[in-house]
C-alpha positions as CSV (number, residue, x, y, z in Angstrom):
1,M,49.4,-17.0,136.6
2,Y,46.9,-17.9,138.2
3,K,44.8,-17.6,136.3
4,I,46.4,-20.1,133.7
5,L,46.4,-22.9,136.0
6,L,43.0,-22.1,136.4
7,F,42.5,-22.7,133.3
8,L,44.3,-25.2,132.2
9,A,43.0,-27.6,134.8
10,V,39.0,-27.4,133.7
11,V,40.1,-27.3,129.8
12,S,41.7,-31.3,130.9
13,T,39.2,-31.9,133.5
14,A,37.2,-31.0,129.9
15,M,38.6,-32.8,128.2
16,M,39.0,-36.4,130.3
17,H,34.9,-36.3,130.3
18,A,34.3,-36.3,126.8
19,P,34.6,-39.3,126.3
20,V,31.7,-40.3,129.0
21,W,29.8,-37.1,127.2
22,A,30.1,-38.7,124.5
23,Q,29.2,-41.5,124.5
24,S,26.0,-41.3,127.1
25,T,25.0,-39.0,123.8
26,S,25.3,-41.6,121.4
27,P,24.1,-45.2,121.3
28,I,27.2,-46.4,119.8
29,G,28.7,-49.1,122.5
30,L,27.1,-52.5,124.1
31,W,24.0,-52.9,124.8
32,K,22.0,-55.5,127.2
33,S,18.7,-56.4,126.2
34,L,16.1,-58.2,128.6
35,D,13.7,-60.9,127.8
36,D,10.4,-59.5,127.9
37,D,8.1,-62.1,129.6
38,T,11.4,-62.9,132.6
39,G,12.8,-59.2,132.2
40,K,16.8,-61.5,132.6
41,P,19.5,-60.7,130.3
42,S,19.0,-62.5,126.6
43,A,21.5,-61.1,124.5
44,L,24.3,-58.7,124.4
45,I,24.6,-56.2,121.4
46,R,26.8,-54.0,119.8
47,I,26.4,-51.0,118.2
48,T,28.5,-49.5,115.7
49,E,28.3,-46.5,113.0
50,I,29.3,-47.0,110.0
51,A,28.8,-43.7,107.2
52,G,26.1,-42.5,109.6
53,E,24.4,-45.9,109.4
54,F,23.9,-47.8,113.6
55,R,23.5,-51.1,113.3
56,G,23.4,-53.9,115.9
57,R,25.3,-56.9,116.2
58,I,24.8,-59.4,118.6
59,V,27.7,-60.8,120.9
60,K,26.1,-63.0,123.1
61,I,23.6,-64.4,123.9
62,F,22.4,-66.1,127.1
63,P,20.7,-68.9,126.7
64,E,18.4,-71.8,129.2
65,P,19.2,-74.2,130.6
66,G,19.1,-77.0,127.8
67,E,18.7,-75.0,124.8
68,P,21.5,-74.5,121.9
69,D,24.8,-72.2,123.6
70,N,24.7,-70.6,119.4
71,P,21.2,-71.6,117.8
72,I,20.3,-70.6,113.8
73,C,17.3,-68.2,112.9
74,N,15.4,-70.8,111.3
75,L,12.9,-68.8,110.9
76,C,14.3,-66.1,109.9
77,E,14.1,-65.5,105.7
78,G,16.8,-64.1,103.2
79,K,20.4,-63.3,103.6
80,F,18.9,-63.9,107.4
81,K,18.0,-67.5,107.3
82,D,19.9,-71.2,109.2
83,Q,22.5,-67.9,110.1
84,P,24.4,-68.3,113.6
85,I,22.3,-65.8,115.9
86,V,25.2,-64.7,118.1
87,G,27.4,-62.4,115.0
88,L,24.1,-61.8,113.4
89,T,23.4,-57.7,112.4
90,I,19.6,-57.0,113.4
91,L,19.8,-53.7,113.6
92,Y,21.6,-51.7,110.8
93,G,19.4,-48.7,108.7
94,M,19.3,-46.2,110.8
95,R,19.9,-42.8,111.2
96,R,19.6,-39.6,113.5
97,E,17.2,-37.5,113.3
98,G,16.8,-34.6,116.0
99,G,16.2,-36.8,119.5
100,E,15.5,-39.7,118.5
101,Y,16.9,-42.2,115.7
102,T,14.7,-43.9,112.7
103,G,14.7,-44.9,109.0
104,G,15.8,-48.2,109.4
105,Q,15.2,-52.1,110.9
106,I,15.2,-54.4,113.2
107,L,15.1,-58.8,113.2
108,D,13.7,-60.5,116.3
109,P,15.7,-63.4,115.9
110,D,12.6,-65.5,118.0
111,N,10.2,-64.9,115.5
112,G,12.6,-64.4,111.9
113,V,10.1,-61.2,112.0
114,L,12.0,-58.2,110.3
115,Y,10.5,-54.1,111.7
116,R,11.5,-50.9,111.2
117,C,12.4,-49.1,114.5
118,R,12.7,-46.5,116.1
119,M,15.3,-45.8,119.0
120,V,15.2,-43.7,121.2
121,L,18.2,-42.4,124.2
122,T,17.1,-41.9,128.3
123,D,18.7,-42.1,131.4
124,D,21.4,-40.3,130.3
125,G,22.8,-42.5,127.6
126,M,22.3,-45.1,130.3
127,R,18.6,-46.9,128.3
128,L,17.4,-47.8,125.0
129,N,13.9,-48.1,124.4
130,I,13.9,-49.5,121.0
131,R,10.0,-50.0,118.8
132,G,9.7,-52.3,117.0
133,Y,6.5,-52.0,114.2
134,I,5.1,-53.0,111.2
135,G,3.1,-49.5,109.8
136,V,3.0,-47.3,112.2
137,P,4.5,-46.8,114.9
138,M,1.4,-47.6,117.2
139,L,1.1,-50.7,115.7
140,G,4.7,-52.7,117.6
141,R,6.1,-53.1,121.0
142,T,9.0,-51.0,122.5
143,Q,12.5,-52.9,124.4
144,I,14.4,-51.8,126.5
145,W,18.5,-51.9,126.5
146,L,20.3,-51.2,129.3
147,R,24.3,-50.3,128.3
148,E,26.5,-51.4,128.9
149,E,29.7,-50.2,128.4
């Protein structure tokens, strides 16, 4: 009887922690991006998965005083042109390949440029390194996103 109770306690503890483990090994969730120059929060991005493809949509921005609450992407082209920043899908086409996520693109709404993208989770899933680049990854920059939930 003791062994059965111990087994049930171990299994139930593992099941309670399973959602935390699953969340930390996937980029799915809410992320805070930081401004490269000031280090202040610039946006909250929600990453979701649809049919194995990871996408990120801006759900909130943190404008400086005097800036509009929801500016439009006037430097963007194509389907992104003149779209409100809040609600804009800026990350798409990402697929898991081993320990990283590749094959997609990321839009920088500040300059309207669409970059190829690579993502890597670090710090037990609490930090997401996003590398945007043109051509090869060496010709790009990495931005850090911090998990909010």
